[in-house]
PDB file of all heavy atoms in Angstrom:
ATOM      1  N   MET A   1     134.629 117.258  56.692  1.00  0.00           N
ATOM      2  CA  MET A   1     133.823 116.056  56.558  1.00  0.00           C
ATOM      3  C   MET A   1     134.544 115.029  55.682  1.00  0.00           C
ATOM      4  O   MET A   1     134.572 113.854  56.014  1.00  0.00           O
ATOM      5  CB  MET A   1     132.474 116.446  55.954  1.00  0.00           C
ATOM      6  CG  MET A   1     131.460 115.354  55.941  1.00  0.00           C
ATOM      7  SD  MET A   1     130.764 114.886  57.517  1.00  0.00           S
ATOM      8  CE  MET A   1     130.091 116.400  58.110  1.00  0.00           C
ATOM      9  N   LEU A   2     135.093 115.503  54.594  1.00  0.00           N
ATOM     10  CA  LEU A   2     135.817 114.588  53.711  1.00  0.00           C
ATOM     11  C   LEU A   2     137.057 114.038  54.417  1.00  0.00           C
ATOM     12  O   LEU A   2     137.424 112.876  54.220  1.00  0.00           O
ATOM     13  CB  LEU A   2     136.207 115.309  52.424  1.00  0.00           C
ATOM     14  CG  LEU A   2     136.894 114.471  51.354  1.00  0.00           C
ATOM     15  CD1 LEU A   2     135.995 113.324  50.922  1.00  0.00           C
ATOM     16  CD2 LEU A   2     137.266 115.333  50.173  1.00  0.00           C
ATOM     17  N   HIS A   3     137.653 114.856  55.248  1.00  0.00           N
ATOM     18  CA  HIS A   3     138.837 114.433  56.003  1.00  0.00           C
ATOM     19  C   HIS A   3     138.512 113.231  56.884  1.00  0.00           C
ATOM     20  O   HIS A   3     139.259 112.254  56.923  1.00  0.00           O
ATOM     21  CB  HIS A   3     139.338 115.615  56.839  1.00  0.00           C
ATOM     22  CG  HIS A   3     140.509 115.295  57.698  1.00  0.00           C
ATOM     23  ND1 HIS A   3     141.765 115.120  57.190  1.00  0.00           N
ATOM     24  CD2 HIS A   3     140.603 115.095  59.023  1.00  0.00           C
ATOM     25  CE1 HIS A   3     142.586 114.839  58.170  1.00  0.00           C
ATOM     26  NE2 HIS A   3     141.909 114.820  59.303  1.00  0.00           N
ATOM     27  N   TYR A   4     137.391 113.300  57.593  1.00  0.00           N
ATOM     28  CA  TYR A   4     136.998 112.188  58.467  1.00  0.00           C
ATOM     29  C   TYR A   4     136.630 110.943  57.666  1.00  0.00           C
ATOM     30  O   TYR A   4     136.900 109.823  58.094  1.00  0.00           O
ATOM     31  CB  TYR A   4     135.831 112.596  59.368  1.00  0.00           C
ATOM     32  CG  TYR A   4     136.230 113.639  60.384  1.00  0.00           C
ATOM     33  CD1 TYR A   4     135.613 114.869  60.414  1.00  0.00           C
ATOM     34  CD2 TYR A   4     137.241 113.390  61.301  1.00  0.00           C
ATOM     35  CE1 TYR A   4     135.978 115.826  61.338  1.00  0.00           C
ATOM     36  CE2 TYR A   4     137.611 114.335  62.220  1.00  0.00           C
ATOM     37  CZ  TYR A   4     136.976 115.555  62.250  1.00  0.00           C
ATOM     38  OH  TYR A   4     137.344 116.496  63.155  1.00  0.00           O
ATOM     39  N   ALA A   5     136.024 111.130  56.504  1.00  0.00           N
ATOM     40  CA  ALA A   5     135.706 109.987  55.651  1.00  0.00           C
ATOM     41  C   ALA A   5     136.985 109.279  55.212  1.00  0.00           C
ATOM     42  O   ALA A   5     137.055 108.037  55.217  1.00  0.00           O
ATOM     43  CB  ALA A   5     134.903 110.443  54.438  1.00  0.00           C
ATOM     44  N   LEU A   6     138.000 110.041  54.867  1.00  0.00           N
ATOM     45  CA  LEU A   6     139.270 109.435  54.464  1.00  0.00           C
ATOM     46  C   LEU A   6     139.964 108.749  55.631  1.00  0.00           C
ATOM     47  O   LEU A   6     140.574 107.687  55.465  1.00  0.00           O
ATOM     48  CB  LEU A   6     140.179 110.499  53.852  1.00  0.00           C
ATOM     49  CG  LEU A   6     139.734 111.051  52.504  1.00  0.00           C
ATOM     50  CD1 LEU A   6     140.637 112.185  52.061  1.00  0.00           C
ATOM     51  CD2 LEU A   6     139.684 109.964  51.458  1.00  0.00           C
ATOM     52  N   ILE A   7     139.856 109.326  56.825  1.00  0.00           N
ATOM     53  CA  ILE A   7     140.446 108.689  58.007  1.00  0.00           C
ATOM     54  C   ILE A   7     139.778 107.342  58.270  1.00  0.00           C
ATOM     55  O   ILE A   7     140.452 106.334  58.519  1.00  0.00           O
ATOM     56  CB  ILE A   7     140.337 109.610  59.236  1.00  0.00           C
ATOM     57  CG1 ILE A   7     141.317 110.770  59.096  1.00  0.00           C
ATOM     58  CG2 ILE A   7     140.609 108.844  60.529  1.00  0.00           C
ATOM     59  CD1 ILE A   7     141.199 111.810  60.170  1.00  0.00           C
ATOM     60  N   PHE A   8     138.446 107.296  58.216  1.00  0.00           N
ATOM     61  CA  PHE A   8     137.748 106.033  58.439  1.00  0.00           C
ATOM     62  C   PHE A   8     138.049 105.030  57.333  1.00  0.00           C
ATOM     63  O   PHE A   8     138.102 103.823  57.586  1.00  0.00           O
ATOM     64  CB  PHE A   8     136.240 106.255  58.571  1.00  0.00           C
ATOM     65  CG  PHE A   8     135.827 106.645  59.957  1.00  0.00           C
ATOM     66  CD1 PHE A   8     135.479 107.944  60.259  1.00  0.00           C
ATOM     67  CD2 PHE A   8     135.785 105.702  60.964  1.00  0.00           C
ATOM     68  CE1 PHE A   8     135.104 108.302  61.532  1.00  0.00           C
ATOM     69  CE2 PHE A   8     135.405 106.042  62.253  1.00  0.00           C
ATOM     70  CZ  PHE A   8     135.067 107.352  62.540  1.00  0.00           C
ATOM     71  N   LEU A   9     138.274 105.501  56.115  1.00  0.00           N
ATOM     72  CA  LEU A   9     138.641 104.605  55.030  1.00  0.00           C
ATOM     73  C   LEU A   9     140.008 103.968  55.302  1.00  0.00           C
ATOM     74  O   LEU A   9     140.177 102.762  55.125  1.00  0.00           O
ATOM     75  CB  LEU A   9     138.668 105.358  53.702  1.00  0.00           C
ATOM     76  CG  LEU A   9     139.061 104.544  52.479  1.00  0.00           C
ATOM     77  CD1 LEU A   9     138.040 103.443  52.228  1.00  0.00           C
ATOM     78  CD2 LEU A   9     139.212 105.431  51.273  1.00  0.00           C
ATOM     79  N   VAL A  10     140.945 104.757  55.765  1.00  0.00           N
ATOM     80  CA  VAL A  10     142.278 104.224  56.089  1.00  0.00           C
ATOM     81  C   VAL A  10     142.178 103.239  57.249  1.00  0.00           C
ATOM     82  O   VAL A  10     142.807 102.178  57.232  1.00  0.00           O
ATOM     83  CB  VAL A  10     143.256 105.382  56.410  1.00  0.00           C
ATOM     84  CG1 VAL A  10     144.550 104.863  57.002  1.00  0.00           C
ATOM     85  CG2 VAL A  10     143.524 106.197  55.162  1.00  0.00           C
ATOM     86  N   VAL A  11     141.368 103.574  58.263  1.00  0.00           N
ATOM     87  CA  VAL A  11     141.170 102.659  59.392  1.00  0.00           C
ATOM     88  C   VAL A  11     140.568 101.342  58.906  1.00  0.00           C
ATOM     89  O   VAL A  11     140.976 100.258  59.344  1.00  0.00           O
ATOM     90  CB  VAL A  11     140.285 103.310  60.472  1.00  0.00           C
ATOM     91  CG1 VAL A  11     139.848 102.293  61.508  1.00  0.00           C
ATOM     92  CG2 VAL A  11     141.013 104.460  61.135  1.00  0.00           C
ATOM     93  N   ALA A  12     139.607 101.420  57.982  1.00  0.00           N
ATOM     94  CA  ALA A  12     138.979 100.209  57.452  1.00  0.00           C
ATOM     95  C   ALA A  12     139.994  99.351  56.699  1.00  0.00           C
ATOM     96  O   ALA A  12     140.008  98.125  56.849  1.00  0.00           O
ATOM     97  CB  ALA A  12     137.826 100.581  56.529  1.00  0.00           C
ATOM     98  N   ILE A  13     140.846  99.980  55.917  1.00  0.00           N
ATOM     99  CA  ILE A  13     141.847  99.224  55.157  1.00  0.00           C
ATOM    100  C   ILE A  13     142.848  98.557  56.100  1.00  0.00           C
ATOM    101  O   ILE A  13     143.167  97.369  55.937  1.00  0.00           O
ATOM    102  CB  ILE A  13     142.562 100.149  54.152  1.00  0.00           C
ATOM    103  CG1 ILE A  13     141.584 100.558  53.050  1.00  0.00           C
ATOM    104  CG2 ILE A  13     143.788  99.474  53.556  1.00  0.00           C
ATOM    105  CD1 ILE A  13     142.110 101.636  52.135  1.00  0.00           C
ATOM    106  N   ILE A  14     143.310  99.300  57.100  1.00  0.00           N
ATOM    107  CA  ILE A  14     144.261  98.728  58.054  1.00  0.00           C
ATOM    108  C   ILE A  14     143.623  97.583  58.838  1.00  0.00           C
ATOM    109  O   ILE A  14     144.236  96.534  59.044  1.00  0.00           O
ATOM    110  CB  ILE A  14     144.802  99.820  58.996  1.00  0.00           C
ATOM    111  CG1 ILE A  14     145.676 100.796  58.207  1.00  0.00           C
ATOM    112  CG2 ILE A  14     145.588  99.219  60.151  1.00  0.00           C
ATOM    113  CD1 ILE A  14     146.086 102.027  58.974  1.00  0.00           C
ATOM    114  N   ALA A  15     142.372  97.782  59.272  1.00  0.00           N
ATOM    115  CA  ALA A  15     141.680  96.729  60.022  1.00  0.00           C
ATOM    116  C   ALA A  15     141.475  95.487  59.161  1.00  0.00           C
ATOM    117  O   ALA A  15     141.596  94.361  59.648  1.00  0.00           O
ATOM    118  CB  ALA A  15     140.345  97.245  60.546  1.00  0.00           C
ATOM    119  N   ALA A  16     141.182  95.677  57.884  1.00  0.00           N
ATOM    120  CA  ALA A  16     140.989  94.531  56.988  1.00  0.00           C
ATOM    121  C   ALA A  16     142.299  93.767  56.786  1.00  0.00           C
ATOM    122  O   ALA A  16     142.300  92.536  56.778  1.00  0.00           O
ATOM    123  CB  ALA A  16     140.450  95.009  55.649  1.00  0.00           C
ATOM    124  N   VAL A  17     143.379  94.491  56.659  1.00  0.00           N
ATOM    125  CA  VAL A  17     144.682  93.841  56.481  1.00  0.00           C
ATOM    126  C   VAL A  17     145.059  93.045  57.730  1.00  0.00           C
ATOM    127  O   VAL A  17     145.616  91.945  57.634  1.00  0.00           O
ATOM    128  CB  VAL A  17     145.763  94.896  56.148  1.00  0.00           C
ATOM    129  CG1 VAL A  17     147.156  94.301  56.253  1.00  0.00           C
ATOM    130  CG2 VAL A  17     145.533  95.466  54.763  1.00  0.00           C
ATOM    131  N   LEU A  18     144.720  93.577  58.902  1.00  0.00           N
ATOM    132  CA  LEU A  18     145.053  92.904  60.146  1.00  0.00           C
ATOM    133  C   LEU A  18     144.068  91.799  60.518  1.00  0.00           C
ATOM    134  O   LEU A  18     144.283  91.088  61.491  1.00  0.00           O
ATOM    135  CB  LEU A  18     145.152  93.921  61.289  1.00  0.00           C
ATOM    136  CG  LEU A  18     146.294  94.924  61.168  1.00  0.00           C
ATOM    137  CD1 LEU A  18     146.231  95.929  62.298  1.00  0.00           C
ATOM    138  CD2 LEU A  18     147.637  94.229  61.129  1.00  0.00           C
ATOM    139  N   GLY A  19     142.978  91.678  59.770  1.00  0.00           N
ATOM    140  CA  GLY A  19     142.050  90.581  59.991  1.00  0.00           C
ATOM    141  C   GLY A  19     140.859  90.904  60.878  1.00  0.00           C
ATOM    142  O   GLY A  19     140.143  90.011  61.297  1.00  0.00           O
ATOM    143  N   PHE A  20     140.646  92.173  61.177  1.00  0.00           N
ATOM    144  CA  PHE A  20     139.491  92.567  61.984  1.00  0.00           C
ATOM    145  C   PHE A  20     138.332  92.892  61.041  1.00  0.00           C
ATOM    146  O   PHE A  20     138.079  94.047  60.706  1.00  0.00           O
ATOM    147  CB  PHE A  20     139.822  93.781  62.860  1.00  0.00           C
ATOM    148  CG  PHE A  20     140.918  93.528  63.842  1.00  0.00           C
ATOM    149  CD1 PHE A  20     142.180  94.061  63.653  1.00  0.00           C
ATOM    150  CD2 PHE A  20     140.681  92.745  64.952  1.00  0.00           C
ATOM    151  CE1 PHE A  20     143.194  93.825  64.566  1.00  0.00           C
ATOM    152  CE2 PHE A  20     141.684  92.504  65.874  1.00  0.00           C
ATOM    153  CZ  PHE A  20     142.950  93.045  65.680  1.00  0.00           C
ATOM    154  N   GLY A  21     137.603  91.857  60.637  1.00  0.00           N
ATOM    155  CA  GLY A  21     136.567  92.017  59.616  1.00  0.00           C
ATOM    156  C   GLY A  21     135.413  92.888  60.035  1.00  0.00           C
ATOM    157  O   GLY A  21     134.967  93.747  59.282  1.00  0.00           O
ATOM    158  N   SER A  22     134.905  92.689  61.256  1.00  0.00           N
ATOM    159  CA  SER A  22     133.738  93.468  61.676  1.00  0.00           C
ATOM    160  C   SER A  22     134.106  94.933  61.879  1.00  0.00           C
ATOM    161  O   SER A  22     133.329  95.832  61.538  1.00  0.00           O
ATOM    162  CB  SER A  22     133.138  92.891  62.951  1.00  0.00           C
ATOM    163  OG  SER A  22     134.080  92.912  64.001  1.00  0.00           O
ATOM    164  N   LEU A  23     135.285  95.187  62.411  1.00  0.00           N
ATOM    165  CA  LEU A  23     135.742  96.571  62.585  1.00  0.00           C
ATOM    166  C   LEU A  23     135.963  97.230  61.224  1.00  0.00           C
ATOM    167  O   LEU A  23     135.623  98.404  61.036  1.00  0.00           O
ATOM    168  CB  LEU A  23     137.022  96.609  63.409  1.00  0.00           C
ATOM    169  CG  LEU A  23     137.635  97.984  63.632  1.00  0.00           C
ATOM    170  CD1 LEU A  23     136.684  98.844  64.444  1.00  0.00           C
ATOM    171  CD2 LEU A  23     138.963  97.860  64.321  1.00  0.00           C
ATOM    172  N   ALA A  24     136.502  96.486  60.290  1.00  0.00           N
ATOM    173  CA  ALA A  24     136.719  97.020  58.949  1.00  0.00           C
ATOM    174  C   ALA A  24     135.384  97.354  58.273  1.00  0.00           C
ATOM    175  O   ALA A  24     135.252  98.396  57.630  1.00  0.00           O
ATOM    176  CB  ALA A  24     137.495  96.025  58.101  1.00  0.00           C
ATOM    177  N   GLY A  25     134.410  96.480  58.444  1.00  0.00           N
ATOM    178  CA  GLY A  25     133.093  96.739  57.859  1.00  0.00           C
ATOM    179  C   GLY A  25     132.427  97.960  58.464  1.00  0.00           C
ATOM    180  O   GLY A  25     131.825  98.769  57.758  1.00  0.00           O
ATOM    181  N   LEU A  26     132.543  98.098  59.768  1.00  0.00           N
ATOM    182  CA  LEU A  26     131.952  99.252  60.449  1.00  0.00           C
ATOM    183  C   LEU A  26     132.638 100.544  60.013  1.00  0.00           C
ATOM    184  O   LEU A  26     131.966 101.535  59.711  1.00  0.00           O
ATOM    185  CB  LEU A  26     132.063  99.079  61.962  1.00  0.00           C
ATOM    186  CG  LEU A  26     131.527 100.223  62.815  1.00  0.00           C
ATOM    187  CD1 LEU A  26     130.032 100.361  62.613  1.00  0.00           C
ATOM    188  CD2 LEU A  26     131.854  99.984  64.271  1.00  0.00           C
ATOM    189  N   ALA A  27     133.947 100.538  59.963  1.00  0.00           N
ATOM    190  CA  ALA A  27     134.676 101.737  59.546  1.00  0.00           C
ATOM    191  C   ALA A  27     134.372 102.082  58.089  1.00  0.00           C
ATOM    192  O   ALA A  27     134.246 103.260  57.741  1.00  0.00           O
ATOM    193  CB  ALA A  27     136.175 101.536  59.747  1.00  0.00           C
ATOM    194  N   ALA A  28     134.230 101.082  57.246  1.00  0.00           N
ATOM    195  CA  ALA A  28     133.893 101.338  55.847  1.00  0.00           C
ATOM    196  C   ALA A  28     132.492 101.927  55.719  1.00  0.00           C
ATOM    197  O   ALA A  28     132.266 102.839  54.909  1.00  0.00           O
ATOM    198  CB  ALA A  28     134.004 100.052  55.038  1.00  0.00           C
ATOM    199  N   THR A  29     131.567 101.440  56.516  1.00  0.00           N
ATOM    200  CA  THR A  29     130.203 101.978  56.494  1.00  0.00           C
ATOM    201  C   THR A  29     130.192 103.431  56.948  1.00  0.00           C
ATOM    202  O   THR A  29     129.530 104.277  56.339  1.00  0.00           O
ATOM    203  CB  THR A  29     129.282 101.133  57.391  1.00  0.00           C
ATOM    204  OG1 THR A  29     129.308  99.785  56.923  1.00  0.00           O
ATOM    205  CG2 THR A  29     127.869 101.669  57.373  1.00  0.00           C
ATOM    206  N   ILE A  30     130.915 103.729  58.010  1.00  0.00           N
ATOM    207  CA  ILE A  30     130.994 105.111  58.491  1.00  0.00           C
ATOM    208  C   ILE A  30     131.625 106.000  57.428  1.00  0.00           C
ATOM    209  O   ILE A  30     131.167 107.123  57.192  1.00  0.00           O
ATOM    210  CB  ILE A  30     131.774 105.174  59.818  1.00  0.00           C
ATOM    211  CG1 ILE A  30     130.997 104.478  60.917  1.00  0.00           C
ATOM    212  CG2 ILE A  30     132.069 106.612  60.210  1.00  0.00           C
ATOM    213  CD1 ILE A  30     131.757 104.315  62.216  1.00  0.00           C
ATOM    214  N   ALA A  31     132.663 105.513  56.762  1.00  0.00           N
ATOM    215  CA  ALA A  31     133.311 106.286  55.708  1.00  0.00           C
ATOM    216  C   ALA A  31     132.347 106.571  54.562  1.00  0.00           C
ATOM    217  O   ALA A  31     132.308 107.683  54.034  1.00  0.00           O
ATOM    218  CB  ALA A  31     134.538 105.553  55.193  1.00  0.00           C
ATOM    219  N   LYS A  32     131.547 105.575  54.191  1.00  0.00           N
ATOM    220  CA  LYS A  32     130.563 105.776  53.112  1.00  0.00           C
ATOM    221  C   LYS A  32     129.527 106.817  53.498  1.00  0.00           C
ATOM    222  O   LYS A  32     129.185 107.697  52.700  1.00  0.00           O
ATOM    223  CB  LYS A  32     129.858 104.462  52.787  1.00  0.00           C
ATOM    224  CG  LYS A  32     130.702 103.476  52.050  1.00  0.00           C
ATOM    225  CD  LYS A  32     129.914 102.185  51.830  1.00  0.00           C
ATOM    226  CE  LYS A  32     130.798 101.065  51.363  1.00  0.00           C
ATOM    227  NZ  LYS A  32     130.065  99.794  51.235  1.00  0.00           N
ATOM    228  N   VAL A  33     129.023 106.740  54.721  1.00  0.00           N
ATOM    229  CA  VAL A  33     128.007 107.695  55.179  1.00  0.00           C
ATOM    230  C   VAL A  33     128.578 109.107  55.216  1.00  0.00           C
ATOM    231  O   VAL A  33     127.942 110.062  54.751  1.00  0.00           O
ATOM    232  CB  VAL A  33     127.460 107.281  56.569  1.00  0.00           C
ATOM    233  CG1 VAL A  33     126.629 108.385  57.179  1.00  0.00           C
ATOM    234  CG2 VAL A  33     126.666 105.997  56.469  1.00  0.00           C
ATOM    235  N   LEU A  34     129.782 109.255  55.744  1.00  0.00           N
ATOM    236  CA  LEU A  34     130.396 110.577  55.807  1.00  0.00           C
ATOM    237  C   LEU A  34     130.659 111.129  54.413  1.00  0.00           C
ATOM    238  O   LEU A  34     130.510 112.330  54.172  1.00  0.00           O
ATOM    239  CB  LEU A  34     131.690 110.521  56.612  1.00  0.00           C
ATOM    240  CG  LEU A  34     131.528 110.345  58.108  1.00  0.00           C
ATOM    241  CD1 LEU A  34     132.892 110.192  58.770  1.00  0.00           C
ATOM    242  CD2 LEU A  34     130.779 111.505  58.716  1.00  0.00           C
ATOM    243  N   PHE A  35     131.032 110.269  53.473  1.00  0.00           N
ATOM    244  CA  PHE A  35     131.269 110.726  52.110  1.00  0.00           C
ATOM    245  C   PHE A  35     129.979 111.202  51.452  1.00  0.00           C
ATOM    246  O   PHE A  35     129.963 112.223  50.763  1.00  0.00           O
ATOM    247  CB  PHE A  35     131.926 109.624  51.279  1.00  0.00           C
ATOM    248  CG  PHE A  35     132.306 110.068  49.900  1.00  0.00           C
ATOM    249  CD1 PHE A  35     133.349 110.960  49.725  1.00  0.00           C
ATOM    250  CD2 PHE A  35     131.629 109.609  48.791  1.00  0.00           C
ATOM    251  CE1 PHE A  35     133.705 111.386  48.449  1.00  0.00           C
ATOM    252  CE2 PHE A  35     131.974 110.021  47.526  1.00  0.00           C
ATOM    253  CZ  PHE A  35     133.014 110.916  47.350  1.00  0.00           C
ATOM    254  N   VAL A  36     128.892 110.479  51.688  1.00  0.00           N
ATOM    255  CA  VAL A  36     127.598 110.892  51.125  1.00  0.00           C
ATOM    256  C   VAL A  36     127.159 112.224  51.730  1.00  0.00           C
ATOM    257  O   VAL A  36     126.674 113.111  51.018  1.00  0.00           O
ATOM    258  CB  VAL A  36     126.539 109.784  51.338  1.00  0.00           C
ATOM    259  CG1 VAL A  36     125.149 110.292  51.024  1.00  0.00           C
ATOM    260  CG2 VAL A  36     126.870 108.576  50.490  1.00  0.00           C
ATOM    261  N   VAL A  37     127.334 112.380  53.026  1.00  0.00           N
ATOM    262  CA  VAL A  37     126.990 113.650  53.676  1.00  0.00           C
ATOM    263  C   VAL A  37     127.839 114.775  53.100  1.00  0.00           C
ATOM    264  O   VAL A  37     127.345 115.870  52.829  1.00  0.00           O
ATOM    265  CB  VAL A  37     127.157 113.541  55.207  1.00  0.00           C
ATOM    266  CG1 VAL A  37     127.048 114.903  55.868  1.00  0.00           C
ATOM    267  CG2 VAL A  37     126.143 112.586  55.786  1.00  0.00           C
ATOM    268  N   PHE A  38     129.134 114.502  52.885  1.00  0.00           N
ATOM    269  CA  PHE A  38     130.006 115.502  52.269  1.00  0.00           C
ATOM    270  C   PHE A  38     129.504 115.884  50.880  1.00  0.00           C
ATOM    271  O   PHE A  38     129.460 117.072  50.539  1.00  0.00           O
ATOM    272  CB  PHE A  38     131.438 114.973  52.175  1.00  0.00           C
ATOM    273  CG  PHE A  38     132.302 115.765  51.242  1.00  0.00           C
ATOM    274  CD1 PHE A  38     132.794 117.002  51.610  1.00  0.00           C
ATOM    275  CD2 PHE A  38     132.618 115.274  49.984  1.00  0.00           C
ATOM    276  CE1 PHE A  38     133.585 117.737  50.747  1.00  0.00           C
ATOM    277  CE2 PHE A  38     133.404 115.999  49.115  1.00  0.00           C
ATOM    278  CZ  PHE A  38     133.889 117.244  49.498  1.00  0.00           C
ATOM    279  N   LEU A  39     129.137 114.895  50.074  1.00  0.00           N
ATOM    280  CA  LEU A  39     128.648 115.195  48.723  1.00  0.00           C
ATOM    281  C   LEU A  39     127.381 116.039  48.757  1.00  0.00           C
ATOM    282  O   LEU A  39     127.247 116.989  47.986  1.00  0.00           O
ATOM    283  CB  LEU A  39     128.385 113.896  47.954  1.00  0.00           C
ATOM    284  CG  LEU A  39     129.607 113.164  47.432  1.00  0.00           C
ATOM    285  CD1 LEU A  39     129.170 111.882  46.723  1.00  0.00           C
ATOM    286  CD2 LEU A  39     130.396 114.040  46.490  1.00  0.00           C
ATOM    287  N   ILE A  40     126.455 115.705  49.646  1.00  0.00           N
ATOM    288  CA  ILE A  40     125.207 116.461  49.751  1.00  0.00           C
ATOM    289  C   ILE A  40     125.498 117.899  50.160  1.00  0.00           C
ATOM    290  O   ILE A  40     124.964 118.846  49.568  1.00  0.00           O
ATOM    291  CB  ILE A  40     124.242 115.775  50.736  1.00  0.00           C
ATOM    292  CG1 ILE A  40     123.753 114.459  50.150  1.00  0.00           C
ATOM    293  CG2 ILE A  40     123.069 116.685  51.079  1.00  0.00           C
ATOM    294  CD1 ILE A  40     122.986 113.598  51.127  1.00  0.00           C
ATOM    295  N   LEU A  41     126.351 118.081  51.168  1.00  0.00           N
ATOM    296  CA  LEU A  41     126.684 119.437  51.609  1.00  0.00           C
ATOM    297  C   LEU A  41     127.438 120.210  50.529  1.00  0.00           C
ATOM    298  O   LEU A  41     127.223 121.415  50.365  1.00  0.00           O
ATOM    299  CB  LEU A  41     127.496 119.381  52.901  1.00  0.00           C
ATOM    300  CG  LEU A  41     126.740 118.907  54.127  1.00  0.00           C
ATOM    301  CD1 LEU A  41     127.687 118.803  55.314  1.00  0.00           C
ATOM    302  CD2 LEU A  41     125.581 119.824  54.448  1.00  0.00           C
ATOM    303  N   ALA A  42     128.296 119.544  49.779  1.00  0.00           N
ATOM    304  CA  ALA A  42     129.020 120.217  48.705  1.00  0.00           C
ATOM    305  C   ALA A  42     128.068 120.662  47.599  1.00  0.00           C
ATOM    306  O   ALA A  42     128.175 121.786  47.094  1.00  0.00           O
ATOM    307  CB  ALA A  42     130.090 119.295  48.144  1.00  0.00           C
ATOM    308  N   ILE A  43     127.119 119.814  47.236  1.00  0.00           N
ATOM    309  CA  ILE A  43     126.155 120.168  46.189  1.00  0.00           C
ATOM    310  C   ILE A  43     125.286 121.340  46.641  1.00  0.00           C
ATOM    311  O   ILE A  43     125.052 122.281  45.876  1.00  0.00           O
ATOM    312  CB  ILE A  43     125.297 118.940  45.813  1.00  0.00           C
ATOM    313  CG1 ILE A  43     126.162 117.925  45.069  1.00  0.00           C
ATOM    314  CG2 ILE A  43     124.100 119.350  44.965  1.00  0.00           C
ATOM    315  CD1 ILE A  43     125.489 116.586  44.859  1.00  0.00           C
ATOM    316  N   VAL A  44     124.818 121.292  47.888  1.00  0.00           N
ATOM    317  CA  VAL A  44     124.008 122.396  48.408  1.00  0.00           C
ATOM    318  C   VAL A  44     124.815 123.685  48.423  1.00  0.00           C
ATOM    319  O   VAL A  44     124.318 124.755  48.057  1.00  0.00           O
ATOM    320  CB  VAL A  44     123.471 122.050  49.820  1.00  0.00           C
ATOM    321  CG1 VAL A  44     122.883 123.275  50.499  1.00  0.00           C
ATOM    322  CG2 VAL A  44     122.449 120.932  49.741  1.00  0.00           C
ATOM    323  N   SER A  45     126.067 123.602  48.810  1.00  0.00           N
ATOM    324  CA  SER A  45     126.934 124.785  48.830  1.00  0.00           C
ATOM    325  C   SER A  45     127.139 125.354  47.424  1.00  0.00           C
ATOM    326  O   SER A  45     127.082 126.568  47.236  1.00  0.00           O
ATOM    327  CB  SER A  45     128.267 124.421  49.463  1.00  0.00           C
ATOM    328  OG  SER A  45     129.155 125.498  49.409  1.00  0.00           O
ATOM    329  N   PHE A  46     127.379 124.486  46.473  1.00  0.00           N
ATOM    330  CA  PHE A  46     127.570 124.956  45.092  1.00  0.00           C
ATOM    331  C   PHE A  46     126.301 125.583  44.538  1.00  0.00           C
ATOM    332  O   PHE A  46     126.347 126.588  43.832  1.00  0.00           O
ATOM    333  CB  PHE A  46     128.023 123.818  44.187  1.00  0.00           C
ATOM    334  CG  PHE A  46     129.427 123.350  44.466  1.00  0.00           C
ATOM    335  CD1 PHE A  46     129.757 122.018  44.347  1.00  0.00           C
ATOM    336  CD2 PHE A  46     130.421 124.253  44.827  1.00  0.00           C
ATOM    337  CE1 PHE A  46     131.038 121.578  44.611  1.00  0.00           C
ATOM    338  CE2 PHE A  46     131.711 123.826  45.075  1.00  0.00           C
ATOM    339  CZ  PHE A  46     132.026 122.490  44.966  1.00  0.00           C
ATOM    340  N   LEU A  47     125.148 125.004  44.847  1.00  0.00           N
ATOM    341  CA  LEU A  47     123.885 125.555  44.365  1.00  0.00           C
ATOM    342  C   LEU A  47     123.580 126.893  45.008  1.00  0.00           C
ATOM    343  O   LEU A  47     123.035 127.786  44.373  1.00  0.00           O
ATOM    344  CB  LEU A  47     122.746 124.558  44.609  1.00  0.00           C
ATOM    345  CG  LEU A  47     122.785 123.297  43.749  1.00  0.00           C
ATOM    346  CD1 LEU A  47     121.652 122.359  44.142  1.00  0.00           C
ATOM    347  CD2 LEU A  47     122.726 123.640  42.278  1.00  0.00           C
ATOM    348  N   LYS A  48     123.917 127.047  46.276  1.00  0.00           N
ATOM    349  CA  LYS A  48     123.697 128.328  46.956  1.00  0.00           C
ATOM    350  C   LYS A  48     124.587 129.417  46.363  1.00  0.00           C
ATOM    351  O   LYS A  48     124.179 130.558  46.232  1.00  0.00           O
ATOM    352  CB  LYS A  48     123.982 128.195  48.445  1.00  0.00           C
ATOM    353  CG  LYS A  48     122.813 127.814  49.265  1.00  0.00           C
ATOM    354  CD  LYS A  48     123.137 127.967  50.724  1.00  0.00           C
ATOM    355  CE  LYS A  48     121.867 127.932  51.522  1.00  0.00           C
ATOM    356  NZ  LYS A  48     122.131 128.145  52.942  1.00  0.00           N
ATOM    357  N   ARG A  49     125.836 129.055  46.043  1.00  0.00           N
ATOM    358  CA  ARG A  49     126.757 130.019  45.465  1.00  0.00           C
ATOM    359  C   ARG A  49     126.314 130.446  44.062  1.00  0.00           C
ATOM    360  O   ARG A  49     126.504 131.576  43.666  1.00  0.00           O
ATOM    361  CB  ARG A  49     128.145 129.413  45.378  1.00  0.00           C
ATOM    362  CG  ARG A  49     129.105 130.096  46.264  1.00  0.00           C
ATOM    363  CD  ARG A  49     130.435 129.423  46.154  1.00  0.00           C
ATOM    364  NE  ARG A  49     130.862 129.136  47.502  1.00  0.00           N
ATOM    365  CZ  ARG A  49     132.082 129.327  47.913  1.00  0.00           C
ATOM    366  NH1 ARG A  49     132.995 129.711  47.068  1.00  0.00           N
ATOM    367  NH2 ARG A  49     132.386 129.108  49.148  1.00  0.00           N
ATOM    368  N   ALA A  50     125.790 129.498  43.320  1.00  0.00           N
ATOM    369  CA  ALA A  50     125.386 129.784  41.928  1.00  0.00           C
ATOM    370  C   ALA A  50     124.138 130.653  41.891  1.00  0.00           C
ATOM    371  O   ALA A  50     123.945 131.407  40.935  1.00  0.00           O
ATOM    372  CB  ALA A  50     125.145 128.482  41.180  1.00  0.00           C
ATOM    373  N   ALA A  51     123.303 130.569  42.903  1.00  0.00           N
ATOM    374  CA  ALA A  51     122.035 131.307  42.882  1.00  0.00           C
ATOM    375  C   ALA A  51     122.203 132.736  43.344  1.00  0.00           C
ATOM    376  O   ALA A  51     123.103 133.222  43.849  1.00  0.00           O
ATOM    377  CB  ALA A  51     121.024 130.619  43.779  1.00  0.00           C
TER     378      ALA A  51
END
């Protein structure tokens, strides 16, 4: 999950440099959502292991 978030982040940066603003915004939004999902799953995993 984190891997895909980083890929979308790189796509967003490249798109922003090339001037594709809407594509960069969309890729950045997807990266943010995937990162939040990763954090939630990581926290749940850590809590399950600790219990």
